[in-house]
N, C-alpha and C positions, 0 to 999 in steps of 0.2 A: 504493500500500500504506499509506504513512504516514497518508494521509487516512482510509482505511478503518479503520485501527487506531485513530486518534483518535476517529472516530465510534463505533467499537465500545466503547472505554473510556467515552465519554460516555454511551452508552446504559446500560452496566453500572452506572456511577456513579449515574445517575438512578434506575435500578431499585432499587439498594441504598438510596438516600436515601428513596425512597417506602416501601420495606419498613421502614426504620428509623422513619420517622414513624408508619407504621401500628402497629408494635409499641409505640412509645412512647404512642400514643393508647390502645391496648388496655390497657397497663399502668396508665396514669393512670385510665382508666375503671374498671378492676378494683379499684384502690385506693379510689376514691371510692365505688363500689358496696359495697365491703366495709364501709367506715365507716358508710355509711347503713344497710346491712343490719343491722349490730349494733344501732344505735339503733332501727330499726324492729322488730327482734326484741324488744328490751326493751319497746317501746311495746305491741306486740301481745301479748306475754306478760302485761303488766299489764292490758291490755283483756280478755284471756282470763280472768285472775283476777277481774277486776271482774264479768264476765258470770257466772262460776261462783258467786261470792259472792252477787251480787245475785239471780240467778235462784233459787238455793236459799233465800235469805231471803224473797223476795217471792212465790215460786210463779208459775205461768204467768199467773194473772189480774193480780196486782200488777205483775209484770215486763212484761207486755204493755201495760198501761195506761201505765206509765212510758215504755216504748220508743215507743209511739205518739205521746204528747205531745212527747217529746224529738225525735222525727223531724220533727214539724211545726216545732219551734223551730229545729232545724238547717237545714232547708230555707229558712226565712225569714232565718236568720242569714247565709246565703250572700250576701245583698244588703248586709250591713254594710260600711261604708266605700265603698259604691257602686262596688266594683271597683277602687278605687285601689290596693289592695295588689297585685293581679295586674298592674295597669298599671305600678306601681313595679318589680315583678319583671322584666317584659319590658324596660323602658327602662334600668334600672340594670344588668342583665345585659350590656347592650351598652355602657354608659358608666357606670362606677362613680361618677364625679364628680357624677352627677345625683341622688344619694341624698337630699340635704337638701331639694331643691326638691320631690321627690315625697313625702317623708315628711310634710311639713306638710299636704299634701292628704289623706293617710291620716288624720291626726289630726282634721282639720276635718270630713271626711265621716263619720267614726266618731261624732263628738260629736252630730251632729243626725240621723243615720239610725237610731241605736239606739233612741231613744224611740219613733219612728214604727213601727219594725218590731215592738217589743214590744207596742205598742197593737194592731197588726194581728194579732199572734199571740193575744193575749188574746181579741179579738173572735171569731176563728175557733175557738179551743179551747173557749170557753164556749158557742159556738153548736152544737157537735157533740153536746152532751148526754152527755158521758162521765161515767160513774158514779164520780166522785171529788170532792174538795174544791177550793175556790178556792185554798187554800194550796198544794196540789200543782201546780195549773196555773200560778200566779204564780211559784213558786219555780223550776220547770223553765224557764219563760220567761226569767227573769233569768239563769239559768246558761247556757242554750243560745243565746239571742238577743243578749244584751247582753255577757256576759263571754267566752264561748268564741271568738267571732270575733277577739278581740284576739290570741289565741294564733296564729291563722292569719296575721295581718298581720305579726307578729314573724318567723314562720317564712319567709314570703315575703322579708322583708328580708334575713335571713341568706343565704338561697339566691341572691338576686340578686347578692351579693358573692362567690359561689363557696364560701361557708362551709357546705357541704352537711351536714357532721357536726352542726354547731350547729343548723342548720335542722331536721334530723331529731330532735335532742335536745329541742327545745322542747315538742312534744306529749307527750314522755315525762314531763315534770314534771306536766303536767295529769293524765295517766293515773295517775301515782303518787298524787297527791292524792285522786283519786276511789276508788282501791283502798283507801286508808286510811279514807276515809269509809264505804265498804261494809264493811270489816272491823270498824270501831267499831259499826256498826249490827248486824252479825250476831253478834258475840261479846260486846260490852259492853252493847248495848241490844236484846236478843233479843225483848223483849216489845212492841217498837214496831211501827208499821205504816208505810205509804207516806208518811203525813204527817210522821212523824219522820225518815224517810230523806231526803226532799227538802230538809229544813233542813240536814242534814249535807252533802248534795250541793252546795248553793249556797255554803255557807261554805267547803268545800274548794276549789271552783272559784275563788272570790274570792281566797283566799290564794295559790293557785298562779299565777293570772294577775297578781296584784300583783307577785310576785317575778319572773316572766318579763318583765313590762313594764319594771320598774325596771332589771333587769340589761341588757336590750337597749339602753336609753338610755345606760347607763354604758359598755358595751363598744364601741358603734358611734358614740358621741358624737352621738346623734340630737337634732335640735332639738326644743324643747318648745313651739314656737309653732305657729300654724295659719294657713292661708290659704284663702280662699274659692275654690272651683274655678270655672273659667270654663265657658262652654257647650260648647266643644270638648272640654275635659277631662272634663266630666261625660258627654258622649256616648260618649267612648272608654271611660271607666270603667264605664259601664253595660253596655257590650258584654262586658267582662270579668266583671262581676257576674253577668250572665246565664249565662255559662259556669260559673262557680263554683257559682251557686245551682242550676243544672240538674244538675250533678254531685252536689251534696249531696242534692238532691231524689231522685235515683235511688237513693241509698243510705239514705234516711231516710223519705221519704214513703210508701214501700211498707209500712212498719210502721204508719203512720197509717191507710192504706187497709185493711190487714188488720184492725186494731182496729175500724174503723168498720163493716166488712162482716161480721166474724165474732166480734167481742168480744175482751176482753182475754186470755182463755186461749189462743185460737188465735194471737193476735199474740205472746204470750209464747213459744210453741213455735217459731213461725216465726222470731222474732228470734234466739232462741238458736241455731237451726240456721244462720242466716245469719251470725251473728257468729263461730261456731266455724269455719265453712267459709272465711270471708274471711281467716283466718290463713294459709291456703295461698297467698294472693296476695302474701305478704310480699316474696319476692325480686323480683317484677315491680314492686311499688310502689317498692322500692329502686332498681331500674334506671331507671324513668321519672323518679323524683325527681332522679337523678344526671344524666341526659341532658337535662333541661329547659333549662338555659342553652344547650346546644348546639343544641337545637331552636329556641329563640328566635333564635339567630344564623342558623340555617338559614332562618328566616322573613325574615331581612334579605337577605343576599347570598351565603350559603353553604349551599345545600340539600344534604341527604343524598343520596348516590348510590342508585340503585335496588338495587344489590347489598346495601348496608347495610340498606335498608328491608326487603328480603325476608329477610335474615338475622335481623333483630330479630323479624319476624313469626313466622318458623319456630321460633326458639328459644322465644319466649313461648308459642306454641301447643303445642309439644311438652311444655314444662314444665307448662302448665295441664292437659294430658291426664293426665300422671302424678300430679300433685298431686290432681286430682279423683278419681282411682282410690283414692288413699290416704285421702282424705276420706270416700269411700263406705265404706271398711273401718272407719274410726274412728267412724262414726255408731253402730256397735254398742255403743259404750261410753257413749252419752249418758245412759242412766239411772244409770250409776255416778257420773257427774260431776255431774248436775243433779237426779237423783231420778226417781221413777216418773211424776211429772206431765208429763215431757217424752218419754214412751215413744212417742208418736205419730210422732216423727221416724225411728225405727228402720226401719220398713218402707218409708219414702220416701227412703232413703239415695241411691238411684240418681238421683233428681231433683236432689239437692244436688250430687252428683258431677259430673253433666253441666253444671251451672251454672259450675263453677270455670274451665274453659278459656275459656268465652265472656267471663267477667268479666275475666280476665287480658288477653285480646286486646283487648277494648273499652277497658281502661284505657290500654294502650300507644298504640293508634291515636287515642284521644281527645286525649291529650297531644301526639301528632304534629300533629294538626289545629290545636291551639292554638298550637304552636310555629311552624307555617307561616302563622300569622295568619288562619286560616279560622275565625274565631269563630262566624260564622253557620252554617257547615256543621256544626260540632260541636253547636251548640245545637239545630239541626234534627234531627240524629240522636238526641240524648238526649231531646228533647221527644217525638219520635215513639215512642221506647221507653217513656217515662214514661206517655204517654197509653194505649198498648197494655197496659202492665202494670196500671194502675189500672182500666181498663175490664174486663180479663179477671178481675182480682180481684173487682170488683163483681159479675161474672157467675158466677164459679165458687165463690168462698169460701162464700156462703150455702148452696150445695148440697153442695160437696165438702169444705169445711173446710180443714184444713191442706194436703191434697193439692192443692186448687184454688189456694191461695196460691203453693205451690212451682212448680206448672205454669205459672202466669202469669209468675212471675219468670224461669223457664227460657226460655219463648217470647220474652219481651221482650229478654232479654240476648242471645240468639243473633241475634235480628233486628238489634239494634244493632251487634253484632260484625261480622256480614256486611255490613251497610250501611257501616260504618266502613272495611272493606277496600276497597270500591268507591270511597268518597270519597277515601281516602288515595292510591289509584292515580290517580284523576282529578286530584287536587291535585299529585301528584308530576310527572305529565305536563305540567301547566300550568307548574310551576316550570322544567322543563327547556326548554320552548318559549320561556319568557320570559328564560332565562339561557343562551343558546347557548354562551357561553364557559366554562360550568362543566362 
């Protein structure tokens, strides 16, 4: 009896200890998600204000031209620093003492990759024959290819140290600066055109990035020196750069493809609908941002349990379905927000609504693949979706216009979401097989 009693108490104590650890983990995660959610809410509120101001000021044609060129710049900007920022994120999340030696690589690769990427952007943008001026093309390139990536590197650095709130706050500064620029353009310089706005845009971006960069160096005591990356480091970094660039391409090159296939007006309506609907993914973005350090550790020696994986997928998919339904209802207000030039979105609200849950699910699963170290798998999934989306847009947009663009987006997003579910299940099984003790 005493032995049985001791075993019983041992089992009960072990169960209570596990329950306590689980509750503590949930409470910590909830607190981190709440902080990130607040900052993400601020960022997306500012981005929403930016869309509303800019779309009203430029109209579908001007807004579509700006978004198409900016999308190309954002996609190429994903290769800035050659992936050293994400590489820093992964390694410093596991060992904080490694920050200095990874940061010098970020600085070095930023310094020589930015001019090359800008030159590539200018060559591609000017060869597309877009109906705009060289000033517009160059200004957008400087803002999105050279300056904006610095914001991402700083955000990665804060996040790698577990300072998730500060990481989420970094892009808020950039969004605020751009809202101010759009406000000045609309209310103080109403007689201007896209040429005038892009000057304000690049100046606002420069001021915000200068402040972010200087403050990060002071707060984190980051070294101001550089070191040339070795072959192994470059190969590793380029793997991360491919992931970051493919993710950015999915959310930016679609605007470029629509602009090329259907013109600036169709691209303007498409981009406005996309931007407004993406606000619904805010809580999922906060969740994935918060759990990324845990996912990187999972890629090392502590994989997530199948129960936690299924729970995350179920919660995100359920949230996405409800959020998509609300987005579909909100599309009826688009003309009140942006004007009659964007009325084409109203009868296509269902396409936008069905896109939201797929986008939320793909965002979660893509980050899980990244955390598990399956960079090639994630890149394959995203590139397959990008190829499908661009091909369908090239086929449907000339004939169906905005409806064709939204249909292509919907088909590609659900393809990637479903494929990601299969890949995460496969990777999780592989982790379990390779780690029998976990």
